[in-house]
C-alpha positions in Angstrom: -90.1 41.2 48.0 -93.8 40.4 48.0 -95.9 38.1 45.8 -99.5 37.8 44.8 -100.9 34.5 43.7 -103.9 34.7 41.5 -106.4 32.2 40.1 -108.0 34.4 37.4 -111.6 33.8 38.6 -112.0 36.6 41.1 -111.7 37.5 44.0 -107.9 37.7 44.2 -106.1 35.4 46.7 -103.1 36.7 48.6 -100.6 33.9 48.4 -97.8 32.5 50.5 -95.5 29.9 48.9 -95.1 27.8 52.1 -98.9 27.6 52.6 -99.4 26.4 49.1 -96.7 23.7 49.5 -98.4 22.5 52.7 -101.9 22.3 51.3 -102.5 24.1 48.1 -103.9 22.6 44.9 -101.7 21.5 42.0 -101.2 23.8 39.0 -103.4 23.1 35.9 -100.6 24.0 33.5 -97.3 22.2 33.4 -95.4 25.2 31.8 -94.1 28.1 33.7 -92.9 31.5 32.4 -91.2 34.4 34.1 -91.6 37.8 32.5 -89.6 40.8 33.7 -90.9 44.3 33.2 -94.4 42.8 33.1 -96.3 45.7 34.5 -96.5 47.8 31.4 -95.7 47.9 27.7 -94.1 44.9 26.0 -93.7 42.9 29.1 -97.3 43.3 30.1 -98.5 42.3 26.6 -96.2 39.3 26.5 -97.1 38.1 30.0 -100.8 38.4 29.2 -100.4 36.5 26.0 -98.5 33.7 27.6 -101.1 33.5 30.4 -103.9 33.3 27.9 -101.9 30.6 25.9 -101.9 28.4 29.0 -98.6 29.2 30.6 -98.5 29.7 34.4 -97.0 33.2 34.3 -95.0 35.2 36.8 -95.5 38.9 36.3 -92.3 40.6 37.6 -91.7 44.3 37.9 -90.8 47.1 40.4 -94.4 48.2 41.3 -96.7 45.6 42.9 -99.9 47.6 42.3 -99.2 47.9 38.6 -98.5 44.1 38.4 -101.8 43.4 40.2 -103.7 45.5 37.7 -102.0 43.8 34.7 -103.2 40.5 36.0 -106.7 41.7 36.6 -106.8 43.0 33.1 -105.7 39.7 31.7 -109.1 38.2 32.6 -110.1 34.7 33.5 -107.8 31.9 32.2 -107.1 28.3 32.9 -103.5 29.1 33.9 -102.3 30.8 37.0 -100.6 34.2 37.5 -98.2 35.2 40.2 -97.2 38.9 40.8 -93.8 39.5 42.3 -92.2 42.9 42.9 -88.5 42.7 42.1 -85.6 45.0 41.2 -83.8 43.0 38.6 -80.5 44.9 39.2 -80.4 43.3 42.7 -78.9 39.8 42.9 -80.7 39.0 46.1 -84.1 40.1 44.8 -83.6 38.1 41.6 -82.7 35.0 43.6 -85.9 35.5 45.6 -87.9 36.0 42.5 -86.9 32.6 40.9 -87.0 30.7 44.2 -90.6 31.9 44.8 -91.7 31.1 41.3 -90.2 27.6 41.4 -91.8 27.0 44.8 -95.1 28.0 43.4 -95.0 26.1 40.1 -92.4 23.4 40.5 -90.1 24.5 37.6 -89.1 27.3 35.3 -89.7 26.6 31.5 -89.3 30.1 30.1 -87.7 33.4 31.0 -88.6 36.5 28.9 -85.8 38.9 29.8 -87.6 42.1 29.1 -87.0 44.7 31.9 -85.2 47.7 30.5 -84.9 51.5 30.6 -83.5 54.2 28.4 -82.4 57.9 28.7 -83.1 61.0 26.7 -81.1 61.7 23.5 -77.8 63.1 24.9 -74.2 63.4 23.7 -71.9 61.1 25.6 -70.0 63.9 27.3 -73.3 65.1 28.9 -74.5 61.7 30.2 -74.1 61.5 34.0 -72.2 58.5 35.2 -75.0 57.5 37.6 -77.4 57.4 34.6 -75.0 55.1 32.7 -74.7 52.8 35.8 -78.5 52.8 36.2 -79.2 51.8 32.6 -76.4 49.2 32.7 -77.7 47.9 36.0 -81.2 47.3 34.6 -80.7 46.4 31.0 -77.5 44.3 31.2 -76.8 43.3 34.8 -80.5 42.6 35.3 -80.6 40.4 32.2 -77.5 38.6 33.4 -78.8 38.0 36.9 -82.1 36.7 35.6 -80.5 34.5 33.0 -78.0 33.2 35.5 -80.7 32.1 37.9 -83.0 30.7 35.2 -80.2 28.8 33.5 -79.2 27.2 36.8 -82.7 26.1 37.6 -83.3 24.8 34.0 -80.1 22.8 34.2 -80.9 21.1 37.4 -84.6 20.6 37.2 -86.2 17.3 36.1 -86.9 17.0 33.2 -84.0 19.2 32.3 -84.2 22.2 30.0 -86.1 25.4 29.2 -85.9 28.5 27.1 -84.6 32.1 27.6 -85.8 34.9 25.3 -84.0 38.2 25.5 -85.5 41.5 24.4 -82.7 43.0 22.3 -84.3 45.9 20.4 -83.4 47.2 16.9 -80.8 49.2 18.9 -78.9 46.0 19.3 -77.4 46.8 15.8 -78.8 50.1 14.6 -78.3 53.0 17.2 -80.4 56.1 17.6 -78.7 59.5 17.9 -77.5 60.2 21.5 -78.3 56.8 22.8 -75.0 55.5 24.1 -76.2 53.8 27.4 -79.2 52.1 25.8 -77.4 51.1 22.6 -74.3 49.7 24.4 -76.4 47.5 26.7 -78.5 46.2 23.8 -75.4 45.3 21.8 -74.2 43.4 24.9 -77.5 41.5 25.1 -76.8 40.1 21.7 -73.5 38.7 23.1 -75.4 37.3 26.1 -77.9 35.6 23.7 -75.3 34.0 21.6 -73.3 32.7 24.5 -76.4 31.3 26.3 -77.5 29.6 23.1 -74.1 27.9 22.9 -73.7 27.1 26.6 -77.3 25.8 26.9 -76.9 23.0 24.3 -75.8 20.3 26.6 -78.7 21.0 29.0 -81.6 21.4 26.5 -81.7 25.1 27.2 -82.5 27.2 24.1 -81.9 30.9 24.0 -83.2 33.4 21.4 -83.6 37.1 21.0 -86.4 39.3 19.7 -85.4 42.7 18.4 -88.3 45.1 18.5 -88.8 48.3 16.6 -91.4 50.9 17.5 -94.0 48.9 19.3 -96.5 51.4 20.6 -96.1 51.4 24.3 -95.8 54.1 27.0 -92.1 54.2 26.4 -92.5 54.6 22.6 -95.3 57.1 22.6 -93.0 60.1 21.8 -92.2 58.5 18.5 -95.7 59.4 17.3 -95.0 63.1 18.0 -91.3 63.4 17.0 -87.9 62.0 18.0 -84.3 62.9 16.9 -83.3 61.5 13.5 -79.9 60.6 12.1 -79.9 63.7 9.9 -80.4 66.0 12.9 -84.1 66.6 12.4 -87.0 65.8 14.6 -89.7 63.6 13.0 -92.6 61.3 13.9 -92.1 57.6 13.2 -94.3 54.8 12.2 -95.3 52.5 15.1 -97.0 49.1 15.4 -99.4 47.4 17.8 -97.5 45.8 20.7 -99.7 42.7 20.3 -97.7 41.7 17.3 -94.7 41.4 19.6 -96.6 39.3 22.1 -97.7 37.0 19.3 -94.1 36.6 18.2 -92.8 35.8 21.6 -95.6 33.2 22.2 -94.6 31.5 18.9 -90.9 31.5 20.0 -91.8 30.1 23.4 -94.0 27.4 22.1 -91.4 25.7 19.9 -90.1 22.3 21.1 -86.6 22.6 22.7 -85.0 21.0 19.7 -85.9 24.1 17.6 -85.0 27.7 18.3 -85.5 31.1 16.8 -82.1 32.5 17.5 -82.9 36.0 16.3 -86.2 37.6 15.2 -86.8 41.3 14.3 -90.4 42.6 14.6 -90.7 46.2 13.6 -93.1 48.8 12.2 -92.8 48.5 8.4 -92.1 52.1 7.8 -89.9 53.0 10.7 -86.3 54.2 10.1 -84.0 51.2 10.2 -80.7 50.6 8.5 -78.6 53.7 9.3 -81.8 55.0 10.9 -82.7 56.6 7.6 
């Protein structure tokens, strides 16, 4: 796993955690966020918004070059950005992700559990088992592994506490046709959120979930052309600017730890919703 440490006044500085610990300068922000799936889409928008709001922000994703570009596009800020390539379905890589982040910034205050993937609309009997395993590995196991590591650090750091925000999706309670792997994992994320919110209370760890509907990203672009509907038709759907999601997450993240948004739904006003109709 590789990391890039960036002070957003160019040029970029290639960074090594041990060198920083031996002689690097202290961070200007005292809040640190880890955002998974931060190279594109919702994750990129949220990581950028947090960085601009003063959070030292770890941009995590599979592709290092994409993460580097996301940080470049964020522009100059007073906070610091760190790019770490990581497969969230790998326990070892997730451990390295959080240990590198903590070594760089001293603590973890926020995890935005966002990395996810879907699959084309398909009847359950035609979904390959390896596709099921891949979607579960990223969407559910990845969220578990990241929450597990973040929770442990938040519980043991001084001062104790932090916040975990899970990306649940409207599919956490209203499925799309032919979406068994994605919908099942998003329902499971709701269970993860509720349990973490309960188990985190003694340690000042808050957990909430944002359920997003039709934010215009690369993944959602087909919705503007046409996607399967509950009545069997193919139709375009309304979408919204992904920046509205980023604003909502920044609000959730900025609350004091004695307050929590347990569930929030942010969706395009005219998208199909209840019963997908």
